[in-house]
Structures are given as structure tokens and as C-alpha cells.
C-alpha positions in Angstrom: -222.7 363.0 -94.1 -225.4 360.6 -93.3 -222.9 358.0 -91.9 -221.4 360.5 -89.6 -224.4 361.6 -88.3 -224.7 358.1 -87.6 -222.6 357.3 -85.1 -223.2 360.5 -83.3 -225.7 358.8 -80.8 -223.3 355.9 -80.4 -220.6 358.4 -79.6 -222.5 360.0 -77.2 -223.5 356.9 -75.1 -219.8 355.8 -75.3 -218.9 359.5 -73.2 -221.7 359.7 -70.9 -220.8 355.9 -69.3 -217.2 357.3 -69.2 -218.4 360.2 -67.3 -220.0 358.2 -65.0 -217.1 356.0 -64.2 -215.3 359.1 -63.4 -218.3 360.3 -61.1 -218.0 356.7 -59.4 -214.1 356.6 -59.7 -212.9 360.4 -59.6 -210.9 361.8 -61.9 -207.4 361.7 -60.5 -208.3 358.9 -57.3 -211.5 357.7 -54.9 -215.2 359.2 -54.0 -217.1 358.1 -51.5 -219.0 355.9 -54.3 -216.1 353.2 -54.3 -216.1 351.6 -50.6 -214.7 348.5 -51.7 -212.0 347.0 -53.1 -212.9 343.8 -54.1 -214.4 340.4 -52.7 -214.3 336.9 -51.5 -217.1 335.1 -51.9 -220.0 337.8 -50.2 -218.0 338.9 -48.5 -216.7 342.4 -49.5 -212.7 343.6 -49.2 -213.7 347.0 -48.0 -211.4 350.0 -48.7 -211.0 352.0 -45.4 -210.1 348.1 -44.1 -207.1 347.5 -46.8 -206.3 351.7 -45.4 -206.2 350.8 -42.4 -204.3 347.2 -43.7 -201.7 349.4 -45.4 -200.6 351.9 -42.8 -200.5 349.5 -40.0 -197.5 347.4 -42.2 -196.2 351.0 -43.0 -196.2 351.3 -38.5 -194.2 347.9 -38.6 -191.6 348.8 -41.3 -191.2 352.0 -39.9 -190.2 350.6 -36.6 -188.2 348.0 -38.1 -186.3 349.6 -39.8 -186.4 352.9 -37.2 -186.7 355.8 -39.7 -189.4 357.3 -41.7 -190.2 354.7 -45.1 -192.4 356.7 -48.0 -195.1 354.7 -49.2 -193.3 354.3 -52.3 -190.2 353.0 -51.0 -192.8 350.3 -48.7 -194.8 349.2 -52.1 -191.4 347.7 -53.2 -191.1 346.2 -49.8 -194.6 344.7 -50.7 -196.6 346.1 -48.1 -199.9 345.8 -50.1 -199.5 342.0 -50.9 -199.2 341.6 -47.1 -202.6 343.5 -46.9 -204.3 342.5 -49.4 -202.8 338.4 -48.2 -204.3 339.8 -44.6 -207.9 340.7 -45.5 -208.4 338.3 -48.2 -207.9 335.4 -44.8 -209.9 337.4 -42.7 -212.9 337.7 -45.5 -212.4 334.0 -46.5 -212.4 332.6 -43.1 -215.4 335.5 -42.7 -217.5 333.8 -46.2 -216.7 330.2 -44.7 -218.4 331.2 -41.7 -221.3 332.4 -43.0 -221.7 329.4 -45.2 -221.5 327.1 -42.6 -224.1 329.4 -40.4 -221.8 330.5 -37.5 -222.5 333.7 -35.2 -223.7 335.2 -31.9 -226.8 336.6 -31.2 -227.9 340.0 -30.6 -227.5 339.6 -27.3 -223.5 339.1 -27.4 -223.3 342.0 -30.0 -225.4 344.5 -27.7 -222.4 343.0 -24.3 -219.7 343.8 -26.5 -221.4 347.3 -27.4 -222.0 348.3 -24.1 -218.5 347.3 -22.4 -216.7 349.4 -24.7 -215.0 351.8 -22.9 -215.3 355.0 -25.5 -218.9 354.3 -25.8 -219.7 355.7 -22.4 -220.6 358.9 -21.4 -219.9 361.2 -18.2 -221.3 359.2 -15.6 -220.1 355.9 -17.0 -222.7 353.8 -18.7 -223.2 353.8 -22.4 -224.0 356.9 -23.9 -226.0 356.4 -27.5 -224.5 359.7 -28.4 -221.7 358.5 -27.5 -221.6 355.6 -29.7 -222.4 357.7 -33.1 -220.5 360.3 -33.0 -217.5 357.8 -32.0 -218.7 355.9 -35.6 -219.5 358.4 -37.3 -215.6 359.4 -36.3 -213.9 356.1 -37.7 -216.5 356.9 -40.6 -219.1 353.9 -39.8 -223.0 353.3 -39.0 -224.0 351.1 -36.9 -224.8 348.8 -39.0 -221.3 347.9 -40.5 -219.4 348.3 -37.2 -222.1 345.6 -35.6 -222.0 343.4 -38.9 -217.5 343.9 -37.8 -219.1 342.7 -34.2 -220.4 339.5 -35.2 -217.6 338.8 -38.2 -215.1 338.9 -35.7 -216.8 337.0 -32.8 -217.5 334.1 -35.8 -214.0 334.4 -37.2 -213.1 334.1 -33.7 -215.8 330.6 -33.1 -214.4 329.3 -36.7 -210.8 329.2 -35.7 -211.3 327.7 -31.8 -212.7 325.0 -33.8 -210.5 324.1 -35.4 -207.4 324.5 -33.5 -209.5 323.3 -30.6 -209.7 319.6 -30.9 -205.4 319.9 -30.7 -204.5 317.7 -28.5 -201.8 318.1 -25.9 -198.4 316.6 -26.4 -197.0 315.5 -22.9 -194.9 312.2 -23.7 -193.7 314.1 -26.8 -192.6 316.8 -24.1 -191.6 313.9 -21.5 -189.4 312.5 -23.8 -188.5 315.7 -25.2 -187.2 316.5 -21.3 -186.0 313.8 -20.2 -183.9 312.9 -22.9 -182.6 317.2 -22.5 -182.1 316.7 -18.3 -180.5 313.4 -18.2 -176.9 313.4 -17.0 -173.6 311.9 -16.5 -171.5 311.9 -14.5 -167.2 311.0 -15.6 -164.1 310.3 -15.2 -161.9 311.4 -17.5 -157.6 311.8 -18.1 -155.0 313.1 -20.9 -152.6 311.0 -22.4 -149.4 313.0 -23.6 -146.7 312.5 -26.1 -144.9 312.2 -22.7 -146.4 309.2 -21.5 -145.6 306.9 -24.5 -142.7 303.8 -24.4 -141.0 305.0 -26.7 -139.8 307.4 -29.6 -141.5 307.8 -32.8 -139.1 306.6 -35.3 -138.5 310.0 -38.2 -139.8 309.7 -41.4 -138.4 307.4 -44.4 -138.5 308.5 -48.6 -141.6 306.3 -49.4 -143.4 307.7 -46.2 -143.1 311.4 -47.2 -144.2 310.4 -50.8 -147.0 308.7 -49.2 -148.3 311.2 -47.0 -147.7 313.4 -49.9 -150.0 311.5 -52.2 -152.4 311.2 -49.5 -152.9 314.2 -48.7 -152.1 316.8 -51.6 -154.9 319.6 -50.7 -152.3 320.6 -47.5 -149.8 321.1 -49.8 -152.5 322.9 -52.9 -151.7 327.0 -53.1 -154.9 329.0 -53.2 -156.4 330.9 -56.2 -154.6 333.9 -56.4 -156.3 337.2 -57.7 -153.3 339.2 -59.3 -155.4 342.8 -58.1 -154.9 347.1 -58.6 -156.9 349.3 -56.2 -157.5 353.1 -56.3 -158.4 353.9 -52.3 -159.0 356.7 -50.0 -160.1 356.7 -46.4 -160.6 359.1 -44.1 -157.6 358.2 -42.1 -155.5 359.2 -44.8 -156.5 362.7 -45.5 -157.2 363.2 -41.7 -154.3 365.0 -41.1 -155.1 367.8 -43.8 -158.7 369.1 -42.0 -159.2 371.6 -39.2 -160.8 370.8 -36.2 -161.4 373.7 -33.8 -161.5 373.3 -29.6 -164.9 375.0 -29.8 -166.1 371.9 -31.7 -163.8 369.5 -29.7 -165.8 370.7 -26.5 -169.0 370.7 -27.9 -168.6 366.3 -28.6 -167.4 366.3 -25.4 -170.6 367.9 -24.0 -172.4 365.8 -25.7 -171.0 362.8 -25.1 -170.1 363.9 -21.7 -172.2 360.1 -20.0 -168.3 358.6 -21.4 -166.0 360.8 -19.7 -168.3 361.5 -16.5 -169.2 357.8 -14.8 -170.8 357.9 -11.5 -169.6 355.0 -8.2 -171.6 351.7 -9.6 -171.9 348.6 -7.7 -171.5 344.8 -9.2 -174.3 342.9 -8.2 -176.2 339.4 -8.9 -180.1 339.7 -8.3 -182.0 336.5 -7.5 -186.0 337.6 -8.0 -188.9 336.0 -6.8 -192.2 336.1 -8.3 -194.0 335.3 -4.4 -192.8 337.9 -1.6 -193.1 335.6 0.6 -190.3 333.1 -0.8 -188.5 335.8 -1.1 -188.0 336.5 2.7 -187.6 332.6 3.7 -184.8 332.6 1.1 -183.5 335.3 2.6 -183.9 333.9 6.5 -182.3 330.7 5.4 -179.2 332.7 3.7 -179.2 334.6 7.6 -179.5 331.4 9.1 -176.4 329.6 6.9 -178.8 327.1 6.2 -178.3 327.9 2.2 -175.4 330.1 0.3 -176.5 332.6 -2.0 -175.3 330.3 -5.5 -177.8 326.9 -3.6 -180.7 329.2 -3.5 -179.5 329.9 -7.9 -179.1 326.5 -8.4 -182.6 325.4 -6.6 -184.1 327.4 -9.1 -182.7 326.1 -12.2 -180.9 329.0 -12.7 -176.4 329.9 -12.7 -175.0 332.4 -11.6 -174.6 334.6 -15.0 -178.6 334.2 -15.0 -178.8 336.5 -11.7 -175.7 338.1 -12.8 -176.4 341.8 -13.3 -173.1 343.1 -13.8 -172.2 347.0 -13.1 -174.9 349.1 -12.3 -175.5 352.4 -11.5 -178.1 353.4 -8.0 -181.0 354.4 -10.1 -181.0 351.3 -12.2 -181.8 348.7 -8.3 -184.4 350.8 -7.4 -186.1 351.0 -4.1 -183.4 348.6 -3.2 -180.2 350.7 -4.8 -179.1 352.5 -1.6 -179.0 350.0 0.7 -176.8 348.1 -1.4 -174.6 351.1 -2.6 -173.6 351.1 1.6 -172.8 348.0 2.1 -169.7 346.2 2.3 -168.4 342.8 -1.2 -170.1 339.8 -0.2 -173.5 341.6 1.5 -176.6 339.9 0.6 -180.0 342.5 1.5 -183.1 342.7 0.9 -185.9 341.2 -0.5 -187.1 344.5 -2.3 -190.1 344.9 -4.5 -189.1 345.1 -7.9 -191.0 344.4 -11.2 -192.2 340.8 -10.8 -192.0 340.4 -7.2 -189.6 340.6 -4.3 -185.4 340.0 -4.9 -182.7 339.6 -3.2 -179.0 340.8 -4.1 -175.9 340.5 -3.4 -173.2 343.0 -3.9 -169.9 342.0 -4.9 -167.2 345.0 -6.1 -167.4 348.4 -5.3 -166.6 350.6 -8.8 -164.8 353.9 -8.2 -167.0 357.5 -9.9 -164.7 358.0 -12.8 -164.0 361.6 -14.4 -162.0 362.1 -18.1 -161.3 365.6 -17.9 -161.6 367.7 -21.2 -158.4 367.6 -21.7 -157.3 364.6 -21.6 -160.4 363.9 -23.9 -159.7 366.2 -26.3 -157.2 363.6 -29.0 -159.2 361.2 -29.5 -162.4 363.7 -29.9 -160.4 365.6 -32.3 -159.4 362.7 -34.5 -163.0 361.4 -34.4 -164.1 364.6 -35.9 -161.9 364.5 -38.1 -162.8 361.2 -39.1 -166.3 362.5 -39.9 -165.1 365.9 -41.4 -162.6 363.7 -43.8 -164.7 361.1 -45.2 -167.6 364.0 -45.8 -164.9 365.6 -48.1 -164.7 361.9 -50.1 -168.4 361.8 -50.0 -168.6 365.1 -51.7 -166.1 364.0 -54.2 -167.4 360.9 -54.8 -169.8 361.8 -57.4 -166.6 363.5 -59.1 -164.6 359.7 -59.3 -167.3 358.1 -60.3 -167.4 360.2 -63.6 -164.4 359.8 -64.2 -165.0 356.0 -64.1 -167.9 356.3 -66.2 -166.3 358.0 -68.8 -163.1 355.3 -69.3 -160.7 356.8 -67.1 -158.0 353.8 -65.7 -158.1 353.1 -62.1 -153.9 354.9 -62.5 -155.9 358.0 -64.6 -158.0 358.1 -62.0 -155.5 358.4 -59.4 -153.5 360.6 -61.0 -156.6 363.6 -60.8 -157.6 363.2 -57.6 -156.2 362.3 -54.4 -156.7 358.6 -55.0 -153.7 356.3 -54.1 -153.2 353.0 -56.6 -151.7 349.8 -54.5 -152.0 346.8 -56.4 -152.5 342.6 -53.9 -152.3 339.4 -54.4 -154.8 338.2 -52.7 -156.5 334.8 -51.9 -159.2 334.4 -50.2 -158.3 334.8 -46.0 -156.9 337.6 -46.8 -156.7 340.9 -44.6 -153.5 342.4 -44.0 -154.0 346.1 -45.6 -157.4 347.1 -47.7 -158.0 343.1 -47.5 -158.9 344.3 -44.2 -162.3 345.5 -45.2 -165.7 343.4 -45.3 -166.5 344.7 -48.7 -162.9 345.0 -50.7 -162.7 341.3 -50.0 -166.4 340.4 -50.9 -165.6 343.1 -54.4 -162.3 340.8 -54.9 -163.9 337.5 -54.9 -166.9 338.9 -56.9 -164.8 340.2 -60.0 -163.9 339.0 -63.2 -161.8 339.9 -65.7 -162.6 342.4 -68.1 -165.3 344.3 -65.4 -165.2 347.8 -65.9 -163.9 349.4 -62.2 -166.7 350.6 -60.1 -166.7 352.7 -56.9 -167.7 351.5 -53.7 -167.8 352.5 -50.2 -165.8 351.4 -47.4 -167.4 351.1 -43.7 -164.9 354.0 -42.5 -166.3 356.4 -45.2 -163.8 355.9 -47.7 -164.0 354.0 -51.2 -162.3 352.4 -53.9 -162.2 351.2 -57.6 -160.1 347.3 -58.9 -159.3 346.4 -61.4 -158.7 342.3 -62.0 -155.4 341.9 -63.5 -155.3 338.0 -63.8 -156.1 334.9 -61.6 -153.6 332.0 -60.7 -155.1 328.7 -59.7 -154.6 326.7 -57.5 -151.9 324.4 -58.1 -149.8 321.6 -56.5 -146.5 322.7 -55.4 -143.9 319.9 -56.6 -142.3 318.0 -53.2 -139.0 319.0 -53.4 -140.3 323.0 -52.5 -142.6 321.4 -49.2 -140.2 318.6 -49.0 -139.8 319.5 -45.5 -143.8 320.6 -45.3 -144.3 317.2 -46.1 -141.8 315.6 -43.0 -142.8 318.1 -40.2 -146.4 317.0 -40.8 -145.9 313.3 -41.2 -144.2 312.7 -37.8 -147.0 315.5 -36.3 -149.4 312.6 -37.1 -147.2 309.5 -36.5 -146.8 311.0 -32.7 -150.2 311.3 -32.8 -151.0 308.1 -33.9 -148.7 306.8 -31.2 -150.1 308.9 -28.2 -153.8 307.1 -29.3 -152.4 303.5 -29.4 -150.9 304.5 -26.3 -154.3 305.3 -24.6 -156.2 302.7 -26.1 -154.0 300.0 -24.3 -154.3 301.5 -20.9 -157.7 302.2 -21.5 -158.3 298.4 -21.8 -157.2 298.2 -18.7 -159.6 300.6 -17.1 -163.2 299.2 -14.9 -166.1 300.7 -13.2 -164.0 300.3 -10.4 -160.0 301.1 -11.4 -158.4 304.4 -9.8 -157.1 306.2 -12.7 -154.0 307.0 -10.3 -153.0 303.7 -10.4 -152.4 303.8 -14.1 -150.2 307.2 -14.1 -152.9 308.9 -15.6 -154.3 312.7 -13.3 -157.7 311.9 -13.2 -160.7 315.1 -13.4 -164.3 313.7 -12.5 -166.6 315.5 -13.4 -169.6 315.3 -12.1 -174.0 315.7 -13.5 -173.6 317.4 -16.5 -175.9 316.7 -19.5 -176.1 316.9 -23.1 -175.2 321.6 -22.9 -172.8 320.8 -20.8 -169.2 322.3 -21.6 -166.5 320.8 -20.4 -163.3 323.1 -21.2 -160.5 321.2 -22.9 -162.8 318.6 -24.4 -162.9 317.7 -28.6 -166.1 319.2 -30.6 -167.9 315.4 -30.1 -166.8 315.0 -25.9 -170.7 315.4 -25.0 -172.0 313.1 -28.2 -169.2 310.3 -27.2 -169.8 310.9 -23.0 -173.8 310.2 -24.0 -173.0 306.9 -26.4 -171.5 305.5 -23.7 -173.1 303.0 -20.8 -172.1 302.6 -16.9 -168.7 301.4 -16.8 -167.2 301.8 -20.5 -164.0 303.4 -21.3 -163.3 305.2 -25.1 -160.2 307.1 -26.3 -161.2 310.3 -28.0 -158.6 312.2 -30.5 -158.0 316.0 -29.6 -154.8 316.4 -32.9 -152.1 316.5 -30.5 -153.2 313.9 -27.1 -155.7 311.8 -26.7 -158.8 311.9 -23.8 -159.4 308.4 -21.9 -163.6 309.3 -21.3 -165.4 306.7 -18.5 -168.9 306.9 -17.5 -168.9 306.6 -14.0 -173.1 306.5 -13.3 -176.5 308.1 -15.2 -178.4 309.9 -13.8 -182.2 310.7 -15.1 -184.4 314.1 -14.3 -186.5 313.5 -11.4 -189.5 313.4 -12.9 -191.5 315.4 -9.7 -188.8 317.9 -9.4 -190.3 321.1 -10.5 -187.9 323.2 -13.0 -188.7 318.9 -14.7 -192.4 319.6 -13.8 -192.8 323.7 -15.8 -189.9 322.0 -18.9 -192.6 319.3 -19.5 -195.8 321.8 -19.0 -194.1 324.8 -21.2 -192.7 322.1 -24.1 -195.7 320.7 -24.1 -198.1 323.9 -24.5 -196.2 325.5 -27.1 -195.5 322.6 -29.5 -199.1 322.4 -29.6 -199.7 325.8 -30.1 -197.6 325.3 -33.0 -199.7 322.2 -34.5 -202.6 323.9 -33.8 -201.3 327.0 -36.1 -199.8 324.9 -38.7 -203.2 323.7 -38.9 -205.3 326.2 -39.1 -202.9 327.7 -41.5 -203.3 324.6 -43.8 -207.3 325.7 -43.5 -206.7 328.7 -43.9 -204.8 328.1 -47.4 -207.6 325.9 -48.5 -210.3 328.0 -47.8 -208.3 330.9 -49.9 -207.4 328.7 -52.7 -211.5 327.7 -52.9 -212.3 331.1 -52.8 -213.9 333.1 -55.0 -211.6 336.1 -54.4 -212.3 339.2 -56.3 -209.4 342.2 -56.8 -209.9 345.9 -58.4 -206.3 347.0 -59.2 -208.0 350.4 -60.3 -209.6 350.5 -57.6 -205.7 349.4 -55.4 -204.2 352.1 -57.0 -205.7 355.1 -56.2 -206.2 354.1 -52.7 -201.9 353.4 -53.7 -202.5 357.4 -55.2 -204.0 358.9 -52.0 -201.5 357.5 -49.9 -198.0 358.6 -52.1 
């Protein structure tokens, strides 16, 4: 008895400590006494700032997905870690600024407060009562708010000091822009089989055997998977679904913009920030000193860059009425727009189109039937899953439901029948022998389950089975080799002054090509080869079934004083310097966080999470 009595004071102490802890923390969450979730050095991370960071991350997720996201789902996506990392980084910078003695004076803080619009009264001047009320509503006192201003400003000063010494990279930008802007003018021609001086001999038995031995992959079958599947799609049961006329009419009215299309125009718009330059451009057009295409090219643009496509009257704003009353080919304006002024070229009239309900009804009825059929399949999916989970074979599943049974010899690249569905192809590629069938949803609302019955590995086909194909491929290769040899023979006589027509070639001349240019009818390595050549040089390029002879006629660097070149160098220099500065600051911040004394109270963090769920 004496021992039990002696232990009571100790037990009461433990109970008292628990009680005090609950007073500060709250039995089910946070109370006003718990204000921080942790600290970085001598800088606290407040509960309020953590809650705010979580809310910001949650809103960002919802904007990204375009639908509501629960806090529990957000936690699974790591919003808590992201929010904590942001706050830890910020407080690490604040701690470093304090250690370095970086701060701003009271006068700067005063100016920030006086310039804050939400602290002004009815007269438009700073009002202390408005100041106090706004802080109270935000859950802050004057000291906390003013300290926040100091810390924000000090953090900005520290960041500026770290990245402020990053030099511009004009030399780098100048080199890249000149490299990308360098141009070639070329002459090229095609050499085909009809330009050969003699026939290509047929393949001997030795040729066939040698080609077969050298190219086994050409005659090896792909891995084949024998698969049994059970499936059902909306199109299979669409005819069994009833759709009312009223539902068809309601869908027609809901999507009326698809069936009643107003008159439209095909329009190009060339915009100018400076209205005076737009007026000058239009004057040059009117006087015949320039064409619309030339004005576009002068801006460093292409016609595709200024093409608005087909637009309605409202889309054109103030230019709408004038453009819609113009004739095809008319250039109009300038008219004001969101970035300045623009001139417009109207290229074609697209008449209004109207599809009456009677013509659209069948299409809409089929769509509604598909939707209802997909819904029916979804409602029955639980039954299919239960049967499979209970050990039912695909054959049993088909017997007890409306699914259909099928088989397929599937190999990579198969797209026939059910293999047209991407999810089936993925499942077929990943299934192993012995796997239990699982229900998988298809993109159109259908479902399937599959079973792997066997695998035939890649197999080299016997020569006797593919002899004709081997001979055909050998003949194609021999003909192409002969074409390349003939092209090399012709190219050997080409100099910088050679007229291609004297060599019975049909020359094509291309001017001012840069590294991003595309010349139709040329192989993928055409540009790379062209920019590896010197003036007057001729080379032969292989294009599988013909050859190309290419000669470089001239090389032109970009105009160093040109408006476009100067703008590109400046833009690249600024973006590169900004990227370097960002990388430097990120490395600096990482070191600060690694060296900081970071303490996070997980119990408090959990309590914040509990309040938000």
C-alpha cells in the first residue's frame, strides 16, 4: 500500500503534463497557442504561412487538372512537401540575411505601408484604423506585418546580390544567332534509274545467299503472342439502346454552334506596336512600293505566322465590318487591336452553313446511343469484375454475360480489330503466361479482359521460304548502288560554274536556306550535309530509291546590323543570363538549406492537415 501511495504524485505529474500539452495543442487539432510548425535557424515557420502555402498548392493543382482536388488527394501528390520546401527555403534566406546584417530602414518600411492601397481611408490617404482593421482581418499585428516587409525586402536584396554579378552573354548569343542565321543558296538535282548507262544484272544464287546472310533481321518474324480475349464495346450494343426524339433535339440545341455556322472570312493580320509604322506600311501597299508578302517578310515572319484562319465578324473587333464588306485580296486598315495597330488581308468568303435537325438527327442519335451503351457497360462492369475475381475463365465470362469471345495472333505493330485500341496493345505487350485476366476499360467506354495462351519467339525464316523476297531486296539494293555510282560519276564533273542542264540534269535552285529550312523531296540529312559544304562543292546524297546531287552556290552570314538579328541576340542573351542567374541562385539556396538548422514539428503539421481535410 505504501508503494502505491508513493507513486500517485508521479502519476499526477504525468497527467498534468499531458493536460498542459493538450491545452496548448488542442485535443483534436490546433489552438491559438500553437503558432509555428517549426523553424529554420532563428526564423520560425508560422502555422498561418504553412496553411496559406498549402492552399496555394491546392489551387494550383485544381487549375492544372481542371477539376476539384480533395486535400487527401493533394497530400498523395506531395503538396505538403512542396509547401514545406518553399517555406524552408524562404526562411533559410531570411536567416542568412539576418546573419549577414542585410536589412532595410524604418523609412523604407513606412513608405511600403503608406503606398499600400488597402490601408487608405475614404480620402485616399493612409488611415491607421484601416491599417489595423486590415491586419486584424489577416490575423496579423503591426509588428508581424512590418517584420514581414523587412524580411521580404532583405530577401530580395540578398537574391539580387547573389545574381547581380552575372554578366551578359552577348558573345554566346552572337555566336548562336550567327550560326542559326547563316544561309546557303544551292543547286540540286535528282538522279534516277532511267539515267543509268546500262541494265542492272540479276542476282546469282551466291548473291541471294550472301544478302540473306548479311541481313537476317529483314527475314526474321516478330514475336507473336496468341491471345484469347473477351470484350464488349458501345458499338456492339448500340442498336439495343432506345433514344428518344426529344433527347436528340435537346442535344442538337445544346450544340447548335456546330450546325448553324455564321458567315466567316479567311483573314491574315499583320500587327504593329507603333501605329505610325502601321500607317507607313499601308501607305507603301497603296502606292505599290511593297506587297503584303514583302511587309510580312520584313518583319521576319511568314504568312503562316500572320494567318488568323477562318474568323467571324466579332473576332475581328473594330475591323470586323470593314473586313466583312471587302473583296477577296483587299488589304485594309490599319485598325487598333490589343497590341497596337494592324493591317488585314481578306482572302476568301466562307458562306454561312446550316445543318437542319433532320439532317443531323442520325449522327446525334448514334452519339447518344453510344453514350447510353457505354453507361450500361459501366454499370455491368462490377458483375464482370466479380466473375473474374471468383475465378471465372474468359469462356465462362462470355457464357454468363453479353461479352464476345475472340482470339488474335498479336505482334508489335498489329492494329486490326481489337488491336486498334491502345490499351489493348499495352495489355497484350505486358501480359505473361499464367496471369489472371483483369477487366480493362477502353477509350470508347468498352471493356475487355485477355489471356496469354502462348508465345512464338522471333524466328529466322528458311531461305527457301523467302527466296523471292531476298531476290527482290537484293535487286533493289543493286539498282540503288548503281544509281549512287552514276550520281558520283556525274558529280565529279561539277564545278562552281557548271550548268546542270549540260549534264542532262533538271536543276532546282533554292536561295537563302538556313538550318531550319525544309526542302521537299530531300533526305533527313540534307540540311546537315548542306551546311558541312563549302562554296562550289558538290556531293551525292542517298534517298533510298534515287540519288541527289547537291552543290552549294553561296554562303551568306546574317546581317549583323539587321533588326531581326539584333533583336534575336538581345533576347537570347537576356534569357541565357537569366537562366544562369537562376541556376546560381538555386545552387546557393540549396547550400543554405543544407547548412541550416531545420526543425519541423510533425505533430503540428499533422494537426494543420487535419483541419484542412
